[in-house]
KOLGU-62331 format. One line per field, with one value per residue (C-alpha): residue in three letters; x, y, z; residue number from 1. Coordinates in Angstrom, 2 decimals, padded with zeros to 5 digits. Layout:
REM residues N
code [ALA	...]
u [X	...]
v [Y	...]
w [Z	...]
pos [NUM	...]
This chain:
REM residues 416
code [MET	THR	ARG	ALA	ARG	ALA	GLY	LEU	ILE	ARG	PRO	PRO	LEU	LEU	PRO	ALA	LEU	PHE	PRO	VAL	ILE	ALA	PRO	ALA	VAL	LEU	ALA	ALA	LEU	LEU	GLY	ALA	SER	PRO	ALA	ARG	ALA	ASP	ASP	PRO	PRO	ALA	SER	ASP	ALA	ALA	SER	ALA	THR	ALA	GLN	PRO	PRO	ALA	CYS	ALA	TRP	PRO	ALA	TRP	GLN	ALA	PHE	GLN	SER	ARG	LEU	LEU	GLN	GLN	ASP	GLY	ARG	VAL	VAL	ASP	PRO	ALA	SER	PRO	ARG	ALA	HIS	THR	VAL	SER	GLU	ALA	GLN	ALA	TYR	ALA	MET	PHE	PHE	ALA	LEU	VAL	ALA	GLY	ASP	ARG	ALA	VAL	PHE	GLU	ARG	ILE	LEU	ARG	TRP	THR	GLU	ASP	ASN	LEU	ALA	ALA	GLY	ASP	LEU	ALA	LEU	ARG	LEU	PRO	SER	TRP	GLN	TRP	GLY	ARG	ARG	ASP	ASP	GLY	SER	TRP	GLY	VAL	LEU	ASP	ALA	ASN	SER	ALA	ALA	ASP	ALA	ASP	LEU	TRP	LEU	ALA	TYR	VAL	LEU	ALA	GLN	ALA	GLY	ARG	ARG	TRP	ASP	GLU	ARG	ARG	TYR	ARG	ALA	LEU	SER	SER	LEU	LEU	ALA	GLU	ARG	ILE	LEU	ARG	GLU	GLU	THR	ALA	VAL	VAL	PRO	GLY	LEU	GLY	ARG	VAL	LEU	LEU	PRO	GLY	ALA	GLN	GLY	PHE	GLU	PRO	ALA	ASP	GLY	LEU	TRP	ARG	LEU	ASN	PRO	SER	TYR	VAL	PRO	PRO	PHE	LEU	LEU	ARG	TRP	PHE	SER	THR	HIS	SER	GLY	ASP	PRO	ARG	TRP	ASP	ALA	VAL	HIS	ARG	SER	GLY	LEU	ARG	LEU	LEU	GLN	GLU	SER	ALA	PRO	HIS	GLY	PHE	ALA	PRO	ASP	TRP	ALA	TYR	PHE	ARG	GLN	SER	ALA	ALA	ASP	GLY	LYS	PRO	ALA	ALA	PHE	GLU	LEU	ASN	GLU	ARG	ILE	ALA	PRO	ASP	ARG	ALA	GLY	ALA	TYR	ASP	ALA	ILE	ARG	VAL	TYR	LEU	TRP	VAL	GLY	ILE	THR	SER	PRO	ALA	ASP	PRO	GLU	ARG	ALA	ALA	LEU	LEU	GLN	HIS	PHE	SER	ALA	MET	THR	ALA	ALA	ALA	ALA	GLY	GLY	ALA	PRO	PRO	ARG	SER	VAL	ASP	ALA	ALA	THR	GLY	THR	GLY	ASP	GLY	SER	LEU	GLY	PRO	PRO	GLY	PHE	SER	ALA	ALA	LEU	LEU	PRO	ILE	SER	ALA	ALA	LEU	GLY	GLN	ASP	ALA	ALA	LEU	HIS	SER	LEU	LEU	ASN	ARG	LEU	ARG	SER	ASP	PRO	PRO	ALA	SER	ASP	ALA	TYR	TYR	GLU	GLN	ALA	LEU	ALA	LEU	PHE	GLY	MET	GLY	ASN	LEU	GLU	GLY	ARG	TYR	ALA	PHE	ALA	GLY	ASP	GLY	SER	LEU	ILE	PHE	ALA	ALA	GLY	PRO	CYS	SER	ALA	GLU	PRO	ALA	HIS	PRO]
u [-033.19	-034.24	-033.69	-032.01	-032.30	-032.37	-032.24	-029.16	-029.63	-028.06	-028.35	-029.78	-026.91	-024.73	-026.48	-025.38	-022.27	-020.26	-019.27	-017.46	-015.92	-015.50	-012.91	-010.74	-011.48	-010.16	-007.40	-006.04	-006.57	-004.39	-002.18	000.98	004.74	007.73	007.97	009.63	012.93	013.18	010.25	010.37	010.89	007.47	008.41	011.45	009.73	008.49	004.83	003.03	-000.08	-003.01	-004.83	-007.87	-011.49	-013.92	-015.23	-011.70	-011.63	-008.83	-008.83	-008.42	-005.68	-003.49	-004.22	-002.17	000.57	001.05	000.40	-000.29	002.64	002.98	002.64	-001.26	000.53	-000.66	001.97	002.38	005.11	004.86	005.34	008.51	008.53	007.04	003.96	001.13	-002.20	-004.73	-007.18	-005.86	-005.58	-009.34	-009.99	-008.04	-009.83	-013.57	-012.39	-010.84	-014.11	-016.26	-014.29	-014.23	-010.73	-010.75	-007.26	-005.83	-008.28	-007.22	-003.27	-004.40	-006.04	-003.59	-000.76	-003.02	-003.30	000.16	001.60	-000.89	-002.24	000.71	-000.75	-004.33	-007.26	-009.80	-007.63	-006.19	-007.41	-005.13	-002.18	-002.92	000.88	003.96	006.79	009.99	011.73	014.75	016.79	016.09	014.03	010.29	007.22	004.62	005.32	002.26	000.09	-002.62	-005.75	-007.85	-011.50	-012.85	-010.12	-011.46	-015.37	-014.30	-012.40	-015.32	-018.17	-015.55	-015.38	-018.83	-019.94	-017.31	-018.74	-021.87	-020.78	-018.09	-020.33	-017.35	-018.27	-014.50	-015.34	-018.56	-017.05	-013.81	-016.08	-018.93	-015.21	-013.97	-017.44	-017.49	-013.81	-014.61	-018.15	-015.63	-012.32	-013.36	-016.96	-017.55	-020.71	-020.97	-023.11	-025.42	-024.31	-024.61	-022.13	-020.14	-016.97	-013.95	-011.13	-008.88	-008.83	-005.95	-005.53	-009.03	-010.13	-012.02	-009.49	-011.97	-015.50	-014.33	-014.32	-012.27	-014.23	-013.87	-016.50	-014.83	-014.89	-018.89	-020.43	-023.58	-024.30	-021.84	-023.36	-026.54	-025.65	-024.13	-027.16	-029.24	-028.04	-025.97	-029.10	-026.62	-028.40	-025.22	-024.37	-028.09	-026.32	-023.31	-025.41	-027.65	-024.69	-022.74	-025.44	-025.47	-021.88	-021.96	-024.74	-023.96	-020.14	-020.83	-023.05	-022.53	-022.42	-018.73	-017.25	-014.37	-011.35	-012.01	-014.82	-015.06	-018.34	-018.46	-020.39	-020.58	-020.42	-019.53	-021.80	-025.25	-025.18	-026.13	-023.57	-022.98	-020.33	-017.90	-016.39	-014.79	-010.76	-009.14	-011.35	-011.04	-008.01	-008.00	-011.65	-010.80	-011.88	-009.53	-007.56	-010.14	-013.47	-013.44	-014.56	-017.71	-019.06	-017.67	-019.48	-022.99	-022.64	-022.90	-025.10	-028.57	-031.51	-033.61	-031.87	-034.01	-031.51	-030.03	-031.95	-031.29	-027.91	-027.29	-029.09	-026.80	-023.47	-024.57	-022.59	-019.60	-020.42	-021.27	-018.25	-016.30	-015.80	-014.76	-014.58	-011.86	-013.09	-011.49	-008.63	-009.56	-012.59	-013.38	-016.27	-017.52	-017.54	-017.87	-015.06	-012.28	-008.75	-008.13	-006.55	-007.42	-008.19	-006.00	-007.79	-008.47	-011.19	-012.60	-012.82	-014.61	-017.52	-018.54	-021.02	-022.99	-022.94	-024.44	-026.72	-027.74	-028.67	-025.92	-025.14	-023.16	-020.70	-020.30	-019.22	-016.62	-015.08	-014.73	-013.14	-011.07	-009.82	-009.34	-006.62	-005.31	-005.53	-004.01	-000.36	000.17	002.02	-000.54	-002.26	-004.98	-006.08	-006.22	-008.22	-010.94	-010.85	-011.63	-014.50	-016.03	-015.51	-016.40	-019.66	-020.79	-019.67	-022.69	-019.33	-021.10	-023.66	-025.24	-028.83	-030.98	-029.74	-026.47	-025.77	-022.94	-024.79	-022.20	-022.36	-025.17	-022.73	-019.58	-018.81	-022.59	-023.35	-026.27	-025.75	-027.72	-029.77	-027.92]
v [088.76	087.43	088.19	086.31	087.03	090.33	092.17	090.61	091.05	088.09	087.91	084.59	082.89	083.08	080.32	077.55	079.70	080.87	077.52	077.06	079.96	082.04	079.71	079.62	083.29	083.72	081.12	083.53	086.50	085.99	083.19	082.65	084.41	085.26	088.49	091.30	091.66	095.39	095.06	096.85	094.73	094.21	094.11	091.87	089.35	089.43	089.07	086.21	084.52	084.72	081.88	081.40	081.77	079.07	080.33	080.10	083.62	082.19	086.07	087.66	084.75	085.37	089.27	089.13	086.74	089.04	092.55	092.55	092.10	090.31	094.07	094.88	097.16	097.01	097.57	098.57	097.31	099.00	101.98	104.02	104.15	101.02	103.05	102.18	104.62	105.49	104.01	100.01	099.98	100.93	098.52	095.93	095.95	095.61	092.70	091.26	091.99	090.07	087.36	087.11	087.82	089.67	088.70	090.26	093.11	094.15	093.92	096.34	098.80	098.80	099.59	102.42	103.61	103.55	104.54	107.11	108.44	108.76	106.25	107.97	107.67	108.71	112.00	112.81	111.79	109.59	110.46	109.32	108.08	106.51	104.77	105.30	108.66	110.62	109.16	105.82	105.88	104.56	107.30	109.34	110.71	113.25	114.17	115.28	112.89	111.21	111.69	108.30	106.47	108.21	107.31	103.56	103.34	104.53	103.04	099.86	100.31	100.48	097.25	095.50	096.63	095.04	091.90	091.07	093.56	095.59	098.76	100.34	099.36	101.40	104.36	105.31	104.91	107.69	109.83	109.62	110.08	113.84	114.23	113.95	116.15	119.02	118.93	117.52	118.64	122.50	124.52	124.79	127.88	126.41	122.47	122.28	120.16	118.30	115.80	117.66	115.30	116.09	118.38	120.86	121.93	121.97	125.52	127.29	129.18	131.97	129.98	126.72	123.97	120.28	117.23	113.50	111.54	108.87	109.40	109.28	105.42	106.07	103.35	104.85	108.01	106.06	104.84	107.62	109.47	106.93	105.90	109.31	111.18	114.17	116.13	117.28	113.27	113.92	117.13	115.29	112.44	115.13	116.49	113.29	112.12	115.42	115.10	112.06	111.85	115.96	115.51	113.20	114.32	111.46	109.13	108.65	109.94	112.29	111.43	115.46	117.72	121.02	123.29	126.57	128.13	131.02	132.84	136.16	136.25	135.34	131.77	129.33	127.70	124.63	121.77	122.91	120.94	123.76	122.21	125.39	125.14	121.42	120.11	116.91	116.18	112.84	109.81	106.94	105.57	107.15	107.62	103.28	103.02	105.09	102.51	099.61	101.59	102.24	098.40	097.12	099.57	097.71	097.54	098.82	101.82	104.14	106.21	102.90	102.33	106.35	105.35	102.36	104.02	106.98	104.79	101.89	104.00	101.90	098.98	099.28	100.64	097.96	096.03	092.62	093.07	095.76	099.17	102.57	103.42	106.85	108.83	112.45	113.44	116.52	114.36	110.68	110.18	107.95	108.07	104.98	102.68	099.75	099.77	097.56	094.34	095.28	098.24	094.89	093.99	096.89	096.64	093.02	094.43	096.64	094.42	091.87	094.34	095.67	091.96	092.15	088.40	089.67	091.79	090.21	086.95	089.26	090.88	087.25	086.02	089.07	088.68	085.02	085.34	088.86	088.98	091.79	091.90	090.13	093.46	095.80	096.70	099.05	096.60	093.47	095.65	096.44	092.77	091.68	094.02	093.15	089.06	088.74	090.66	088.71	085.54	086.95	087.37	090.52	092.84	095.81	096.85	099.38	101.37	100.82	098.40	095.51	092.48	089.25	085.58	083.86	080.82	078.80	079.03	080.41	082.14	083.62	087.08	087.25	090.23	092.66]
w [102.61	105.65	108.90	111.97	115.33	116.91	113.58	111.69	108.06	105.91	102.17	100.87	099.69	102.55	104.42	101.21	100.69	103.64	105.62	102.33	101.60	104.83	105.97	103.17	103.14	106.48	105.94	103.33	104.96	107.91	106.77	108.83	107.46	109.57	111.73	110.48	111.76	112.71	115.35	118.52	121.44	123.51	126.91	126.13	124.49	120.93	120.38	121.16	120.63	123.01	124.56	121.88	123.50	123.80	120.33	118.37	116.10	113.78	112.19	115.49	116.67	113.41	114.55	117.92	116.98	113.82	115.63	119.19	121.37	124.54	126.13	124.84	122.09	118.65	115.94	112.69	111.36	107.80	109.31	109.51	112.89	113.76	115.27	117.43	117.10	119.51	116.64	116.59	120.67	120.58	117.16	119.32	122.24	120.28	118.83	122.02	123.38	121.19	121.25	124.51	125.56	129.01	129.54	126.25	126.66	129.81	128.88	125.94	128.35	130.13	127.93	126.37	129.85	130.64	127.82	125.61	128.84	131.10	132.84	133.88	131.29	134.08	133.89	129.67	125.87	124.93	122.83	118.99	118.44	119.86	118.48	117.47	117.62	116.17	119.11	118.84	122.00	121.88	123.34	122.13	118.82	118.73	121.79	120.06	120.45	117.98	118.14	116.46	118.40	121.61	120.86	120.07	123.19	125.43	123.51	124.07	127.80	128.30	126.42	128.43	131.35	130.37	129.24	132.08	134.75	135.56	137.12	136.83	132.98	132.83	135.40	133.00	129.88	131.28	132.18	128.70	126.97	128.95	128.25	124.24	124.59	126.64	124.92	121.39	120.36	119.48	118.63	114.41	113.21	110.91	111.86	115.53	118.06	116.26	116.60	116.19	114.40	117.63	120.72	118.92	115.82	113.76	114.95	112.05	109.38	108.45	109.73	107.74	109.97	109.10	109.86	109.46	108.20	108.84	112.56	113.28	113.03	113.09	115.77	118.44	118.43	118.41	121.44	123.29	122.16	123.92	126.99	127.94	129.34	127.84	125.03	123.97	122.87	120.58	118.88	117.74	116.77	114.24	113.43	112.33	110.19	107.72	108.08	106.62	103.75	103.10	102.61	100.20	097.11	094.96	097.44	097.86	101.20	101.45	103.69	105.08	104.79	105.22	106.02	105.63	108.96	106.47	103.48	101.99	099.27	101.48	100.91	103.58	105.83	104.06	103.42	100.32	098.16	096.13	095.16	096.38	099.90	100.02	098.00	099.49	099.10	097.68	099.57	100.37	103.21	105.69	103.86	103.22	106.98	106.30	103.85	106.25	109.39	107.47	106.52	110.15	111.45	112.74	110.51	113.58	113.38	111.51	109.78	108.55	104.60	103.73	104.67	102.62	099.36	099.73	099.79	097.70	094.59	096.03	095.90	092.13	091.80	092.87	089.48	090.11	093.86	093.87	094.78	093.64	095.68	095.54	094.45	094.14	096.25	094.10	091.38	091.91	089.69	090.59	090.34	087.79	090.60	092.45	095.87	098.45	099.22	102.88	100.94	099.73	103.18	103.99	101.72	102.63	104.99	103.14	099.99	102.20	103.47	100.07	098.98	096.28	095.96	093.03	094.35	098.17	095.43	093.76	097.41	098.47	095.59	095.46	099.03	098.48	095.46	096.74	100.55	102.45	103.56	106.84	108.47	107.16	110.51	108.65	106.27	108.70	110.54	108.39	107.56	110.93	111.18	107.78	107.70	111.53	110.65	107.90	110.21	112.79	114.98	116.28	115.32	117.24	118.19	117.25	120.55	119.35	121.82	120.76	120.24	120.95	119.59	121.91	122.70	121.38	117.62	117.09	114.23	115.26	117.58	120.70	122.28	124.07]
pos [1	2	3	4	5	6	7	8	9	10	11	12	13	14	15	16	17	18	19	20	21	22	23	24	25	26	27	28	29	30	31	32	33	34	35	36	37	38	39	40	41	42	43	44	45	46	47	48	49	50	51	52	53	54	55	56	57	58	59	60	61	62	63	64	65	66	67	68	69	70	71	72	73	74	75	76	77	78	79	80	81	82	83	84	85	86	87	88	89	90	91	92	93	94	95	96	97	98	99	100	101	102	103	104	105	106	107	108	109	110	111	112	113	114	115	116	117	118	119	120	121	122	123	124	125	126	127	128	129	130	131	132	133	134	135	136	137	138	139	140	141	142	143	144	145	146	147	148	149	150	151	152	153	154	155	156	157	158	159	160	161	162	163	164	165	166	167	168	169	170	171	172	173	174	175	176	177	178	179	180	181	182	183	184	185	186	187	188	189	190	191	192	193	194	195	196	197	198	199	200	201	202	203	204	205	206	207	208	209	210	211	212	213	214	215	216	217	218	219	220	221	222	223	224	225	226	227	228	229	230	231	232	233	234	235	236	237	238	239	240	241	242	243	244	245	246	247	248	249	250	251	252	253	254	255	256	257	258	259	260	261	262	263	264	265	266	267	268	269	270	271	272	273	274	275	276	277	278	279	280	281	282	283	284	285	286	287	288	289	290	291	292	293	294	295	296	297	298	299	300	301	302	303	304	305	306	307	308	309	310	311	312	313	314	315	316	317	318	319	320	321	322	323	324	325	326	327	328	329	330	331	332	333	334	335	336	337	338	339	340	341	342	343	344	345	346	347	348	349	350	351	352	353	354	355	356	357	358	359	360	361	362	363	364	365	366	367	368	369	370	371	372	373	374	375	376	377	378	379	380	381	382	383	384	385	386	387	388	389	390	391	392	393	394	395	396	397	398	399	400	401	402	403	404	405	406	407	408	409	410	411	412	413	414	415	416]
């Protein structure tokens, strides 16, 4: 493998292959299609395409035209209530930041604050779900928070403050980060301070803690640990690394992990994979992001090599470019069905990072022939993350800082 500027790793085939395949894949991934008739209104206007930034990102433009309303709300039109989740808002802000779309970034932030945080993100964590209620009105469906969304939101605001020299973004990031520590972390005996999935509902039952490995991207925790000056983030970072690896003994991450802080038989505190205790130990919809996060972690991160090796099993399991839909984390056995195309997009960075040229070819070919559905918000987000990283539109530094493209449409990332 060769090393590009700022430590971005590119597999040997990409310089020759990418200019030919990638544009075709992107066009196939996000080709135009009619909007759904039951999509909710956006401030009395239908969804609209934002003005393209200096460096056009066709996939991001298509995402906006299909899934981002003019008022800044990301809609999941395939969901029964045409809902919005806080994770989608945070991801969209990340994509807007990478693309340099400050006006779009502001609209998304404004909608998120007004509708998910009752008008003030400085005072409360955002609700995780908003959509069509039973009575036909629109509003918050579940007021609980989602820690992964909050972590991304705080991170993206900090990076936006750096890119656009905006003190307001940096201040809001700091307030959110402090609130995350206060309301969405807990000290677990035998594990340390951990990131809980949300502010409510995840207290232990009989010493058993329910955690989500996909909520702890290593580069995000590395950034907070490095830049916050708060030792609590160091502890969350350490426990996050343990969560990732110890809940996946065969290299397949579960959607949900269970940590037993104590055991009646005297066994030490540990992650539980017993089916009676962890009936939802399979890795599928949530867990696919673990491989994505590991793949886009900086080569300069000291934990990256071990994480890549630990989770390399999934790339081997993606026969023909299609990973399994679900894998039992306790046994490493797939359920026999193929995951959707977005899962293939999520595996692009880790396959590239591991130098697995054949696997990368297979994934790209699968995406060309079987792209994600145009109304599949989550798959489209996975595709933006996976392909965007492969294209060099963004990367992460060793300290977790976001690396932006060096110039208009450059594939070479710049130093932060």
